[in-house]
Biopython code that builds the backbone (N, CA, C, O; Angstrom):
import numpy as np
from Bio.PDB.StructureBuilder import StructureBuilder

atoms = [
    (1, "GLU", "N", (0.822, -1.190, 0.000)),
    (1, "GLU", "CA", (0.000, 0.000, 0.000)),
    (1, "GLU", "C", (0.869, 1.259, 0.000)),
    (1, "GLU", "O", (0.595, 2.206, -0.737)),
    (2, "ALA", "N", (1.914, 1.266, 0.826)),
    (2, "ALA", "CA", (2.803, 2.430, 0.876)),
    (2, "ALA", "C", (3.451, 2.681, -0.477)),
    (2, "ALA", "O", (3.601, 3.827, -0.900)),
    (3, "LEU", "N", (3.832, 1.613, -1.147)),
    (3, "LEU", "CA", (4.458, 1.757, -2.458)),
    (3, "LEU", "C", (3.474, 2.358, -3.461)),
    (3, "LEU", "O", (3.841, 3.245, -4.232)),
    (4, "ARG", "N", (2.261, 1.896, -3.457)),
    (4, "ARG", "CA", (1.252, 2.429, -4.366)),
    (4, "ARG", "C", (1.016, 3.914, -4.119)),
    (4, "ARG", "O", (0.910, 4.697, -5.063)),
    (5, "ILE", "N", (0.936, 4.293, -2.862)),
    (5, "ILE", "CA", (0.707, 5.696, -2.507)),
    (5, "ILE", "C", (1.879, 6.563, -2.949)),
    (5, "ILE", "O", (1.685, 7.635, -3.524)),
    (6, "ARG", "N", (3.091, 6.099, -2.681)),
    (6, "ARG", "CA", (4.269, 6.882, -3.074)),
    (6, "ARG", "C", (4.366, 7.024, -4.585)),
    (6, "ARG", "O", (4.684, 8.099, -5.094)),
    (7, "ARG", "N", (4.092, 5.948, -5.294)),
    (7, "ARG", "CA", (4.141, 6.029, -6.761)),
    (7, "ARG", "C", (3.094, 7.005, -7.288)),
    (7, "ARG", "O", (3.367, 7.782, -8.203)),
    (8, "ALA", "N", (1.903, 6.963, -6.714)),
    (8, "ALA", "CA", (0.842, 7.864, -7.164)),
    (8, "ALA", "C", (1.191, 9.316, -6.865)),
    (8, "ALA", "O", (0.923, 10.202, -7.676)),
    (9, "ALA", "N", (1.783, 9.557, -5.714)),
    (9, "ALA", "CA", (2.089, 10.926, -5.305)),
    (9, "ALA", "C", (3.361, 11.470, -5.940)),
    (9, "ALA", "O", (3.436, 12.654, -6.270)),
    (10, "LEU", "N", (4.362, 10.609, -6.112)),
    (10, "LEU", "CA", (5.693, 11.092, -6.494)),
    (10, "LEU", "C", (6.146, 10.650, -7.878)),
    (10, "LEU", "O", (7.072, 11.237, -8.439)),
    (11, "GLY", "N", (5.522, 9.644, -8.425)),
    (11, "GLY", "CA", (5.974, 9.072, -9.687)),
    (11, "GLY", "C", (6.875, 7.876, -9.445)),
    (11, "GLY", "O", (7.439, 7.711, -8.364)),
    (12, "ASP", "N", (7.000, 7.047, -10.466)),
    (12, "ASP", "CA", (7.739, 5.783, -10.337)),
    (12, "ASP", "C", (9.232, 5.959, -10.105)),
    (12, "ASP", "O", (9.875, 5.064, -9.556)),
    (13, "ASP", "N", (9.794, 7.081, -10.508)),
    (13, "ASP", "CA", (11.247, 7.247, -10.481)),
    (13, "ASP", "C", (11.751, 8.139, -9.347)),
    (13, "ASP", "O", (12.869, 8.650, -9.413)),
    (14, "HIS", "N", (10.960, 8.323, -8.339)),
    (14, "HIS", "CA", (11.357, 9.164, -7.198)),
    (14, "HIS", "C", (12.187, 8.346, -6.203)),
    (14, "HIS", "O", (11.900, 7.169, -5.983)),
    (15, "PRO", "N", (13.213, 8.958, -5.599)),
    (15, "PRO", "CA", (14.036, 8.228, -4.620)),
    (15, "PRO", "C", (13.236, 7.667, -3.442)),
    (15, "PRO", "O", (13.619, 6.644, -2.875)),
    (16, "ASP", "N", (12.143, 8.311, -3.068)),
    (16, "ASP", "CA", (11.327, 7.776, -1.971)),
    (16, "ASP", "C", (10.631, 6.477, -2.369)),
    (16, "ASP", "O", (10.380, 5.622, -1.520)),
    (17, "VAL", "N", (10.321, 6.328, -3.645)),
    (17, "VAL", "CA", (9.774, 5.061, -4.141)),
    (17, "VAL", "C", (10.847, 3.982, -4.007)),
    (17, "VAL", "O", (10.563, 2.863, -3.580)),
    (18, "ALA", "N", (12.078, 4.326, -4.374)),
    (18, "ALA", "CA", (13.182, 3.372, -4.231)),
    (18, "ALA", "C", (13.404, 3.008, -2.766)),
    (18, "ALA", "O", (13.688, 1.851, -2.454)),
    (19, "ALA", "N", (13.279, 3.978, -1.871)),
    (19, "ALA", "CA", (13.434, 3.690, -0.431)),
    (19, "ALA", "C", (12.372, 2.701, 0.034)),
    (19, "ALA", "O", (12.657, 1.794, 0.816)),
    (20, "THR", "N", (11.157, 2.881, -0.446)),
    (20, "THR", "CA", (10.090, 1.939, -0.090)),
    (20, "THR", "C", (10.377, 0.554, -0.657)),
    (20, "THR", "O", (10.159, -0.452, 0.019)),
    (21, "LEU", "N", (10.864, 0.498, -1.893)),
    (21, "LEU", "CA", (11.247, -0.794, -2.470)),
    (21, "LEU", "C", (12.351, -1.459, -1.653)),
    (21, "LEU", "O", (12.321, -2.671, -1.442)),
    (22, "ASN", "N", (13.325, -0.674, -1.195)),
    (22, "ASN", "CA", (14.376, -1.215, -0.339)),
    (22, "ASN", "C", (13.793, -1.780, 0.950)),
    (22, "ASN", "O", (14.176, -2.866, 1.384)),
    (23, "ASN", "N", (12.874, -1.050, 1.557)),
    (23, "ASN", "CA", (12.248, -1.525, 2.793)),
    (23, "ASN", "C", (11.480, -2.823, 2.553)),
    (23, "ASN", "O", (11.546, -3.750, 3.361)),
    (24, "ILE", "N", (10.758, -2.884, 1.449)),
    (24, "ILE", "CA", (10.024, -4.103, 1.100)),
    (24, "ILE", "C", (11.003, -5.254, 0.897)),
    (24, "ILE", "O", (10.768, -6.365, 1.373)),
    (25, "GLY", "N", (12.097, -4.989, 0.194)),
    (25, "GLY", "CA", (13.112, -6.019, -0.013)),
    (25, "GLY", "C", (13.684, -6.535, 1.291)),
    (25, "GLY", "O", (13.892, -7.738, 1.451)),
    (26, "ASN", "N", (13.938, -5.630, 2.224)),
    (26, "ASN", "CA", (14.477, -6.046, 3.525)),
    (26, "ASN", "C", (13.486, -6.913, 4.300)),
    (26, "ASN", "O", (13.882, -7.869, 4.966)),
    (27, "VAL", "N", (12.216, -6.583, 4.214)),
    (27, "VAL", "CA", (11.204, -7.413, 4.887)),
    (27, "VAL", "C", (11.164, -8.802, 4.246)),
    (27, "VAL", "O", (11.167, -9.814, 4.945)),
    (28, "TYR", "N", (11.126, -8.842, 2.918)),
    (28, "TYR", "CA", (11.131, -10.143, 2.251)),
    (28, "TYR", "C", (12.375, -10.947, 2.620)),
    (28, "TYR", "O", (12.284, -12.148, 2.877)),
    (29, "ALA", "N", (13.525, -10.298, 2.645)),
    (29, "ALA", "CA", (14.765, -11.006, 2.982)),
    (29, "ALA", "C", (14.689, -11.579, 4.392)),
    (29, "ALA", "O", (15.118, -12.709, 4.626)),
    (30, "SER", "N", (14.148, -10.809, 5.330)),
    (30, "SER", "CA", (14.059, -11.299, 6.709)),
    (30, "SER", "C", (13.084, -12.471, 6.836)),
    (30, "SER", "O", (13.168, -13.262, 7.775)),
    (31, "GLN", "N", (12.163, -12.570, 5.881)),
    (31, "GLN", "CA", (11.206, -13.682, 5.863)),
    (31, "GLN", "C", (11.718, -14.873, 5.064)),
    (31, "GLN", "O", (11.045, -15.899, 4.969)),
    (32, "GLY", "N", (12.914, -14.734, 4.487)),
    (32, "GLY", "CA", (13.451, -15.803, 3.665)),
    (32, "GLY", "C", (12.846, -15.848, 2.273)),
    (32, "GLY", "O", (12.998, -16.845, 1.567)),
    (33, "ARG", "N", (12.175, -14.803, 1.873)),
    (33, "ARG", "CA", (11.552, -14.716, 0.545)),
    (33, "ARG", "C", (12.545, -14.004, -0.390)),
    (33, "ARG", "O", (12.341, -12.863, -0.804)),
    (34, "TYR", "N", (13.616, -14.725, -0.698)),
    (34, "TYR", "CA", (14.770, -14.114, -1.346)),
    (34, "TYR", "C", (14.511, -13.650, -2.773)),
    (34, "TYR", "O", (15.001, -12.593, -3.171)),
    (35, "ALA", "N", (13.762, -14.406, -3.541)),
    (35, "ALA", "CA", (13.480, -13.988, -4.917)),
    (35, "ALA", "C", (12.710, -12.669, -4.926)),
    (35, "ALA", "O", (12.988, -11.787, -5.739)),
    (36, "GLU", "N", (11.755, -12.540, -4.032)),
    (36, "GLU", "CA", (10.969, -11.307, -3.949)),
    (36, "GLU", "C", (11.828, -10.155, -3.435)),
    (36, "GLU", "O", (11.672, -9.016, -3.877)),
    (37, "ALA", "N", (12.727, -10.447, -2.511)),
    (37, "ALA", "CA", (13.634, -9.417, -2.007)),
    (37, "ALA", "C", (14.517, -8.891, -3.132)),
    (37, "ALA", "O", (14.660, -7.681, -3.309)),
    (38, "LEU", "N", (15.103, -9.804, -3.884)),
    (38, "LEU", "CA", (15.968, -9.377, -4.996)),
    (38, "LEU", "C", (15.190, -8.585, -6.031)),
    (38, "LEU", "O", (15.706, -7.613, -6.583)),
    (39, "GLU", "N", (13.976, -8.981, -6.297)),
    (39, "GLU", "CA", (13.150, -8.254, -7.254)),
    (39, "GLU", "C", (12.947, -6.805, -6.793)),
    (39, "GLU", "O", (13.040, -5.876, -7.595)),
    (40, "ALA", "N", (12.675, -6.624, -5.519)),
    (40, "ALA", "CA", (12.479, -5.271, -4.986)),
    (40, "ALA", "C", (13.775, -4.459, -5.062)),
    (40, "ALA", "O", (13.755, -3.293, -5.455)),
    (41, "PHE", "N", (14.902, -5.075, -4.685)),
    (41, "PHE", "CA", (16.182, -4.362, -4.740)),
    (41, "PHE", "C", (16.550, -4.009, -6.180)),
    (41, "PHE", "O", (17.058, -2.921, -6.449)),
    (42, "LYS", "N", (16.289, -4.935, -7.101)),
    (42, "LYS", "CA", (16.614, -4.685, -8.509)),
    (42, "LYS", "C", (15.737, -3.594, -9.112)),
    (42, "LYS", "O", (16.156, -2.926, -10.058)),
    (43, "LYS", "N", (14.548, -3.401, -8.595)),
    (43, "LYS", "CA", (13.707, -2.292, -9.037)),
    (43, "LYS", "C", (14.192, -0.971, -8.435)),
    (43, "LYS", "O", (14.127, 0.070, -9.088)),
    (44, "ALA", "N", (14.672, -1.013, -7.207)),
    (44, "ALA", "CA", (15.130, 0.199, -6.529)),
    (44, "ALA", "C", (16.433, 0.727, -7.120)),
    (44, "ALA", "O", (16.612, 1.939, -7.240)),
    (45, "LEU", "N", (17.333, -0.164, -7.485)),
    (45, "LEU", "CA", (18.680, 0.235, -7.882)),
    (45, "LEU", "C", (18.717, 1.220, -9.054)),
    (45, "LEU", "O", (19.375, 2.254, -8.934)),
    (46, "PRO", "N", (18.052, 0.958, -10.170)),
    (46, "PRO", "CA", (18.129, 1.935, -11.264)),
    (46, "PRO", "C", (17.491, 3.280, -10.924)),
    (46, "PRO", "O", (17.945, 4.320, -11.400)),
    (47, "ILE", "N", (16.454, 3.263, -10.112)),
    (47, "ILE", "CA", (15.841, 4.528, -9.684)),
    (47, "ILE", "C", (16.868, 5.353, -8.920)),
    (47, "ILE", "O", (17.032, 6.548, -9.165)),
    (48, "LEU", "N", (17.553, 4.701, -7.997)),
    (48, "LEU", "CA", (18.557, 5.395, -7.183)),
    (48, "LEU", "C", (19.716, 5.899, -8.024)),
    (48, "LEU", "O", (20.190, 7.018, -7.825)),
    (49, "ARG", "N", (20.171, 5.087, -8.955)),
    (49, "ARG", "CA", (21.303, 5.499, -9.798)),
    (49, "ARG", "C", (20.966, 6.736, -10.613)),
    (49, "ARG", "O", (21.790, 7.641, -10.746)),
    (50, "VAL", "N", (19.770, 6.775, -11.154)),
    (50, "VAL", "CA", (19.371, 7.935, -11.958)),
    (50, "VAL", "C", (19.139, 9.154, -11.058)),
    (50, "VAL", "O", (19.608, 10.251, -11.359)),
    (51, "ALA", "N", (18.426, 8.959, -9.972)),
    (51, "ALA", "CA", (18.044, 10.085, -9.116)),
    (51, "ALA", "C", (19.200, 10.632, -8.285)),
    (51, "ALA", "O", (19.304, 11.842, -8.087)),
    (52, "LEU", "N", (20.069, 9.745, -7.797)),
    (52, "LEU", "CA", (21.102, 10.160, -6.848)),
    (52, "LEU", "C", (22.521, 10.040, -7.380)),
    (52, "LEU", "O", (23.442, 10.633, -6.817)),
    (53, "GLY", "N", (22.713, 9.291, -8.444)),
    (53, "GLY", "CA", (24.042, 9.065, -8.999)),
    (53, "GLY", "C", (24.600, 7.721, -8.577)),
    (53, "GLY", "O", (24.235, 7.177, -7.534)),
    (54, "ASN", "N", (25.484, 7.197, -9.398)),
    (54, "ASN", "CA", (26.060, 5.869, -9.155)),
    (54, "ASN", "C", (26.882, 5.768, -7.885)),
    (54, "ASN", "O", (27.057, 4.675, -7.348)),
    (55, "ASP", "N", (27.390, 6.895, -7.394)),
    (55, "ASP", "CA", (28.293, 6.880, -6.247)),
    (55, "ASP", "C", (27.623, 7.311, -4.949)),
    (55, "ASP", "O", (28.309, 7.662, -3.989)),
    (56, "HIS", "N", (26.326, 7.290, -4.907)),
    (56, "HIS", "CA", (25.612, 7.691, -3.694)),
    (56, "HIS", "C", (25.598, 6.539, -2.683)),
    (56, "HIS", "O", (25.461, 5.378, -3.071)),
    (57, "PRO", "N", (25.738, 6.853, -1.398)),
    (57, "PRO", "CA", (25.728, 5.798, -0.371)),
    (57, "PRO", "C", (24.477, 4.919, -0.388)),
    (57, "PRO", "O", (24.545, 3.750, -0.008)),
    (58, "THR", "N", (23.357, 5.452, -0.815)),
    (58, "THR", "CA", (22.143, 4.638, -0.863)),
    (58, "THR", "C", (22.228, 3.589, -1.963)),
    (58, "THR", "O", (21.650, 2.510, -1.836)),
    (59, "VAL", "N", (22.934, 3.892, -3.026)),
    (59, "VAL", "CA", (23.199, 2.887, -4.061)),
    (59, "VAL", "C", (24.029, 1.758, -3.457)),
    (59, "VAL", "O", (23.754, 0.581, -3.690)),
    (60, "ALA", "N", (25.052, 2.129, -2.677)),
    (60, "ALA", "CA", (25.884, 1.121, -2.016)),
    (60, "ALA", "C", (25.060, 0.278, -1.045)),
    (60, "ALA", "O", (25.252, -0.935, -0.962)),
    (61, "MET", "N", (24.160, 0.903, -0.323)),
    (61, "MET", "CA", (23.317, 0.167, 0.614)),
    (61, "MET", "C", (22.468, -0.871, -0.118)),
    (61, "MET", "O", (22.320, -2.001, 0.346)),
    (62, "THR", "N", (21.918, -0.481, -1.256)),
    (62, "THR", "CA", (21.094, -1.406, -2.025)),
    (62, "THR", "C", (21.927, -2.566, -2.564)),
    (62, "THR", "O", (21.499, -3.719, -2.523)),
    (63, "LEU", "N", (23.119, -2.249, -3.069)),
    (63, "LEU", "CA", (24.021, -3.317, -3.530)),
    (63, "LEU", "C", (24.388, -4.247, -2.378)),
    (63, "LEU", "O", (24.461, -5.462, -2.555)),
    (64, "ASN", "N", (24.617, -3.683, -1.213)),
    (64, "ASN", "CA", (24.942, -4.491, -0.039)),
    (64, "ASN", "C", (23.752, -5.390, 0.341)),
    (64, "ASN", "O", (23.927, -6.559, 0.682)),
    (65, "ASN", "N", (22.558, -4.827, 0.275)),
    (65, "ASN", "CA", (21.356, -5.630, 0.557)),
    (65, "ASN", "C", (21.251, -6.804, -0.413)),
    (65, "ASN", "O", (20.940, -7.927, -0.017)),
    (66, "MET", "N", (21.515, -6.525, -1.684)),
    (66, "MET", "CA", (21.477, -7.596, -2.679)),
    (66, "MET", "C", (22.539, -8.652, -2.374)),
    (66, "MET", "O", (22.270, -9.850, -2.464)),
    (67, "GLY", "N", (23.732, -8.212, -2.018)),
    (67, "GLY", "CA", (24.793, -9.144, -1.677)),
    (67, "GLY", "C", (24.415, -10.036, -0.509)),
    (67, "GLY", "O", (24.706, -11.233, -0.510)),
    (68, "ALA", "N", (23.769, -9.450, 0.483)),
    (68, "ALA", "CA", (23.353, -10.228, 1.651)),
    (68, "ALA", "C", (22.337, -11.297, 1.264)),
    (68, "ALA", "O", (22.381, -12.414, 1.781)),
    (69, "VAL", "N", (21.433, -10.963, 0.366)),
    (69, "VAL", "CA", (20.441, -11.948, -0.085)),
    (69, "VAL", "C", (21.124, -13.060, -0.882)),
    (69, "VAL", "O", (20.856, -14.242, -0.669)),
    (70, "TYR", "N", (22.006, -12.670, -1.800)),
    (70, "TYR", "CA", (22.744, -13.684, -2.551)),
    (70, "TYR", "C", (23.521, -14.609, -1.609)),
    (70, "TYR", "O", (23.540, -15.824, -1.804)),
    (71, "ARG", "N", (24.153, -14.035, -0.599)),
    (71, "ARG", "CA", (24.894, -14.838, 0.373)),
    (71, "ARG", "C", (23.960, -15.812, 1.087)),
    (71, "ARG", "O", (24.293, -16.984, 1.266)),
    (72, "SER", "N", (22.794, -15.323, 1.492)),
    (72, "SER", "CA", (21.828, -16.190, 2.171)),
    (72, "SER", "C", (21.351, -17.333, 1.286)),
    (72, "SER", "O", (20.978, -18.397, 1.781)),
    (73, "GLN", "N", (21.366, -17.111, -0.021)),
    (73, "GLN", "CA", (20.957, -18.149, -0.966)),
    (73, "GLN", "C", (22.105, -19.085, -1.331)),
    (73, "GLN", "O", (21.903, -20.061, -2.054)),
    (74, "GLY", "N", (23.304, -18.797, -0.837)),
    (74, "GLY", "CA", (24.461, -19.596, -1.214)),
    (74, "GLY", "C", (25.009, -19.228, -2.577)),
    (74, "GLY", "O", (25.802, -19.977, -3.147)),
    (75, "ARG", "N", (24.600, -18.095, -3.105)),
    (75, "ARG", "CA", (25.062, -17.620, -4.418)),
    (75, "ARG", "C", (26.267, -16.700, -4.180)),
    (75, "ARG", "O", (26.187, -15.483, -4.347)),
    (76, "TYR", "N", (27.362, -17.308, -3.792)),
    (76, "TYR", "CA", (28.503, -16.565, -3.272)),
    (76, "TYR", "C", (29.202, -15.698, -4.309)),
    (76, "TYR", "O", (29.668, -14.608, -3.976)),
    (77, "ALA", "N", (29.288, -16.143, -5.538)),
    (77, "ALA", "CA", (29.935, -15.332, -6.577)),
    (77, "ALA", "C", (29.146, -14.043, -6.811)),
    (77, "ALA", "O", (29.727, -12.968, -6.959)),
    (78, "GLU", "N", (27.830, -14.161, -6.841)),
    (78, "GLU", "CA", (26.989, -12.978, -7.034)),
    (78, "GLU", "C", (27.031, -12.075, -5.809)),
    (78, "GLU", "O", (27.003, -10.851, -5.936)),
    (79, "ALA", "N", (27.097, -12.670, -4.630)),
    (79, "ALA", "CA", (27.211, -11.884, -3.410)),
    (79, "ALA", "C", (28.504, -11.087, -3.419)),
    (79, "ALA", "O", (28.514, -9.891, -3.128)),
    (80, "LEU", "N", (29.591, -11.762, -3.755)),
    (80, "LEU", "CA", (30.894, -11.090, -3.794)),
    (80, "LEU", "C", (30.900, -9.948, -4.802)),
    (80, "LEU", "O", (31.445, -8.878, -4.530)),
    (81, "GLU", "N", (30.300, -10.170, -5.955)),
    (81, "GLU", "CA", (30.224, -9.127, -6.979)),
    (81, "GLU", "C", (29.465, -7.901, -6.457)),
    (81, "GLU", "O", (29.909, -6.769, -6.648)),
    (82, "ALA", "N", (28.339, -8.124, -5.806)),
    (82, "ALA", "CA", (27.553, -7.011, -5.266)),
    (82, "ALA", "C", (28.325, -6.277, -4.170)),
    (82, "ALA", "O", (28.334, -5.047, -4.134)),
    (83, "PHE", "N", (28.966, -7.025, -3.283)),
    (83, "PHE", "CA", (29.750, -6.396, -2.213)),
    (83, "PHE", "C", (30.920, -5.598, -2.778)),
    (83, "PHE", "O", (31.239, -4.519, -2.279)),
    (84, "LYS", "N", (31.556, -6.127, -3.813)),
    (84, "LYS", "CA", (32.687, -5.416, -4.432)),
    (84, "LYS", "C", (32.242, -4.125, -5.115)),
    (84, "LYS", "O", (33.006, -3.161, -5.167)),
    (85, "LYS", "N", (31.032, -4.094, -5.630)),
    (85, "LYS", "CA", (30.504, -2.870, -6.222)),
    (85, "LYS", "C", (30.161, -1.848, -5.136)),
    (85, "LYS", "O", (30.326, -0.646, -5.339)),
    (86, "ALA", "N", (29.689, -2.321, -3.997)),
    (86, "ALA", "CA", (29.298, -1.421, -2.908)),
    (86, "ALA", "C", (30.500, -0.833, -2.183)),
    (86, "ALA", "O", (30.453, 0.313, -1.736)),
    (87, "LEU", "N", (31.567, -1.597, -2.062)),
    (87, "LEU", "CA", (32.705, -1.189, -1.236)),
    (87, "LEU", "C", (33.332, 0.145, -1.639)),
    (87, "LEU", "O", (33.496, 1.004, -0.773)),
    (88, "PRO", "N", (33.689, 0.367, -2.902)),
    (88, "PRO", "CA", (34.312, 1.653, -3.232)),
    (88, "PRO", "C", (33.372, 2.839, -3.032)),
    (88, "PRO", "O", (33.824, 3.942, -2.721)),
    (89, "ILE", "N", (32.088, 2.625, -3.205)),
    (89, "ILE", "CA", (31.128, 3.708, -2.965)),
    (89, "ILE", "C", (31.126, 4.066, -1.488)),
    (89, "ILE", "O", (31.150, 5.240, -1.120)),
    (90, "ARG", "N", (31.097, 3.053, -0.658)),
    (90, "ARG", "CA", (31.114, 3.294, 0.794)),
    (90, "ARG", "C", (32.427, 3.934, 1.240)),
    (90, "ARG", "O", (32.425, 4.847, 2.066)),
    (91, "ARG", "N", (33.536, 3.462, 0.700)),
    (91, "ARG", "CA", (34.822, 4.057, 1.055)),
    (91, "ARG", "C", (34.872, 5.538, 0.698)),
    (91, "ARG", "O", (35.344, 6.363, 1.480)),
    (92, "ALA", "N", (34.379, 5.862, -0.494)),
    (92, "ALA", "CA", (34.396, 7.255, -0.938)),
    (92, "ALA", "C", (33.485, 8.114, -0.056)),
    (92, "ALA", "O", (33.810, 9.260, 0.255)),
    (93, "ALA", "N", (32.353, 7.552, 0.339)),
    (93, "ALA", "CA", (31.406, 8.311, 1.147)),
    (93, "ALA", "C", (31.862, 8.490, 2.578)),
    (93, "ALA", "O", (31.598, 9.520, 3.198)),
    (94, "LEU", "N", (32.554, 7.476, 3.110)),
    (94, "LEU", "CA", (32.954, 7.507, 4.518)),
    (94, "LEU", "C", (34.373, 8.001, 4.734)),
    (94, "LEU", "O", (34.796, 8.232, 5.867)),
    (95, "GLY", "N", (35.105, 8.160, 3.639)),
    (95, "GLY", "CA", (36.462, 8.698, 3.740)),
    (95, "GLY", "C", (37.532, 7.697, 4.049)),
    (95, "GLY", "O", (38.704, 8.059, 4.152)),
]
sb = StructureBuilder()
sb.init_structure("model")
sb.init_model(0)
sb.init_chain("A")
sb.init_seg("    ")
for serial, (resi, resn, name, xyz) in enumerate(atoms, 1):
    if name == "N":
        sb.init_residue(resn, " ", resi, " ")
    sb.init_atom(name, np.array(xyz, "f"), 0.0, 1.0, " ", f" {name:<3s}", serial, name[0])
structure = sb.get_structure()
């Protein structure tokens, strides 16, 4: 419901829509619903990249969330790839 409201009010490509998708993904991940979690994160990521830029910490957070889900699924190569993409963004943001 929150996602529908945000999309109606802000449009599909607003960063707040991506934040809601991230929250939905985190809930699915905590429930072990990994495919649904990844779907939500994969929808959030391009919105964030366009709205905030590729080097924004929220992009790194989403990549990290995806990596955690891949790790939970035993998809270690994909997890490592996501974590490696997130790391330089986080380093740049945190100094």
